C-alpha positions in Angstrom: -82.5 266.7 -93.7 -86.3 267.9 -93.5 -86.6 266.7 -97.0 -85.6 263.1 -96.3 -88.3 263.6 -93.4 -91.0 265.0 -95.5 -90.6 262.2 -98.4 -90.2 259.2 -95.7 -93.8 260.6 -94.5 -95.1 260.8 -98.0 -94.1 257.2 -98.5 -95.4 255.9 -95.4 -99.3 257.9 -95.8 -99.1 255.9 -99.3 -98.1 252.7 -98.2 -100.6 252.7 -95.6 -103.2 253.6 -97.6 -102.9 250.8 -100.2 -106.1 248.7 -99.9 -104.2 245.7 -100.9 -101.9 246.4 -97.9 -104.7 246.7 -95.7 -106.4 242.9 -96.6 -102.6 241.7 -96.1 -102.3 243.0 -92.8 -105.7 241.4 -91.8 -104.6 237.9 -93.2 -101.4 238.3 -90.9 -103.2 239.4 -87.8 -105.3 236.7 -88.2 -102.3 234.5 -88.4 -100.7 236.1 -85.6 -103.8 235.3 -83.0 -103.9 231.8 -84.5 -100.0 231.3 -83.5 -100.5 233.1 -80.1 -103.3 231.1 -79.2 -101.3 228.2 -80.0 -97.9 229.5 -78.4 -100.5 230.2 -75.1 -102.1 226.7 -74.8 -98.2 225.3 -74.7 -97.9 227.7 -71.9 -100.0 226.7 -69.4 -102.1 223.4 -69.0 -105.0 224.0 -65.9 -106.2 220.2 -66.4 -104.1 218.9 -63.6 -103.8 222.2 -62.0 -104.1 222.6 -58.3 -103.6 226.8 -57.9 -104.7 229.2 -60.3 -103.9 232.9 -60.5 -106.9 235.2 -61.6 -106.8 239.2 -61.8 -109.9 240.4 -60.8 -110.6 243.7 -62.5 -113.7 244.7 -60.6 -111.6 244.5 -57.2 -108.2 245.5 -58.7 -106.9 242.3 -57.0 -105.2 239.1 -57.5 -107.7 236.2 -56.6 -105.8 232.8 -56.4 -108.5 229.9 -56.7 -107.6 226.5 -56.0 -108.9 224.2 -58.6 -109.4 220.8 -56.5 -108.9 220.0 -53.2 -105.5 217.8 -51.9 -104.7 216.0 -49.3 -101.8 217.6 -47.9 -100.3 214.7 -46.0 -99.6 212.9 -49.3 -98.0 215.6 -51.0 -94.4 215.9 -51.7 -91.7 218.2 -53.4 -91.7 215.7 -56.5 -94.9 215.3 -56.4 -95.6 218.8 -56.5 -92.6 219.2 -59.3 -94.7 216.8 -61.5 -97.7 218.6 -61.3 -96.2 222.1 -61.8 -94.2 220.6 -64.8 -97.0 219.2 -66.8 -99.1 222.4 -65.6 -96.7 224.4 -66.9 -94.6 222.7 -69.7 -92.6 225.3 -71.1 -91.2 226.4 -67.5 -89.9 223.2 -65.9 -89.5 223.7 -62.3 -86.4 221.5 -60.4 -87.5 220.7 -56.9 -84.2 220.9 -54.6 -84.9 220.1 -50.8 -87.1 221.9 -47.7 -85.6 223.2 -44.9 -87.4 224.3 -41.7 -90.6 226.3 -43.2 -89.1 227.1 -46.6 -89.1 225.0 -49.9 -86.3 225.0 -52.6 -86.7 225.1 -56.6 -84.8 226.2 -59.3 -85.9 226.5 -62.7 -82.6 225.9 -64.7 -84.2 227.0 -67.9 -85.9 230.2 -66.9 -85.8 232.3 -70.3 -89.6 231.7 -71.0 -90.7 232.7 -67.6 -88.3 235.5 -67.1 -88.5 237.3 -70.8 -91.2 235.3 -72.6 -94.7 235.3 -70.6 -94.6 238.7 -69.9 -95.0 240.2 -66.2 -98.6 238.7 -65.7 -98.1 235.1 -67.1 -94.6 235.2 -64.8 -96.7 236.6 -61.9 -99.0 233.9 -62.6 -96.5 231.1 -62.6 -95.1 232.9 -59.5 -97.9 232.8 -57.2 -99.4 229.7 -58.3 -96.1 227.8 -58.2 -95.8 229.7 -54.1 -99.6 228.3 -53.1 -98.3 225.1 -54.5 -95.1 224.2 -52.3 -97.2 226.2 -49.2 -99.7 223.1 -49.3 -96.5 221.2 -48.0 -96.8 220.2 -44.2 -94.7 223.2 -42.5 -93.6 225.0 -45.5 -94.2 228.9 -45.3 -92.0 230.1 -48.1 -90.8 228.8 -51.4 -87.7 229.8 -52.4 -87.1 230.1 -56.7 -83.8 229.7 -58.1 -83.3 231.2 -61.4 -81.5 233.8 -63.7 -83.0 237.4 -63.3 -84.9 238.7 -66.4 -87.4 241.6 -67.7 -90.5 240.3 -65.9 -89.5 237.6 -63.0 -87.2 238.0 -59.9 -85.8 235.0 -57.7 -85.9 235.1 -54.2 -88.3 233.5 -51.1 -91.7 234.4 -50.8 -95.0 233.2 -49.5 -98.4 233.1 -50.0 -98.9 237.1 -49.4 -95.7 238.3 -50.9 -98.5 239.8 -53.6 -100.8 241.5 -51.4 -101.4 244.7 -52.7 -102.6 245.7 -49.1 -99.5 244.7 -47.6 -96.9 246.2 -50.2 -98.1 249.7 -50.4 
């Protein structure tokens, strides 16, 4: 067993020291980076967005920024659904209804949100979507209905659900 491990280690060392192999790796990294940039640009399009999430590294807190003013009296759940679905083309929501102080949405195909966007991407989506729907008059909570995954959990959220100080 020890001989096999040593042989494997030496083989790995020789392969990793090969200069041609390193050039291939640089090329592969460039291709992967450009694919990632293309992929990322398809996940979020801020051109029509109202709210945007950003993490401020200096103060180590989430900052939610309003990108443009809106007339709350003209907003509807259906309007917000269209805006969000345009801003997040790979995570499509379905507005269900409002009841009392809560809006209800579903995400029928939640795989991108829960498995592919990472924790920060999923959090960004959920925070900004919560801020969108709590712009509706009288709405203080947003109920997300989707299949739970590694990076997002369904439930009822409000604007301060992600406040670091509140949750400590």
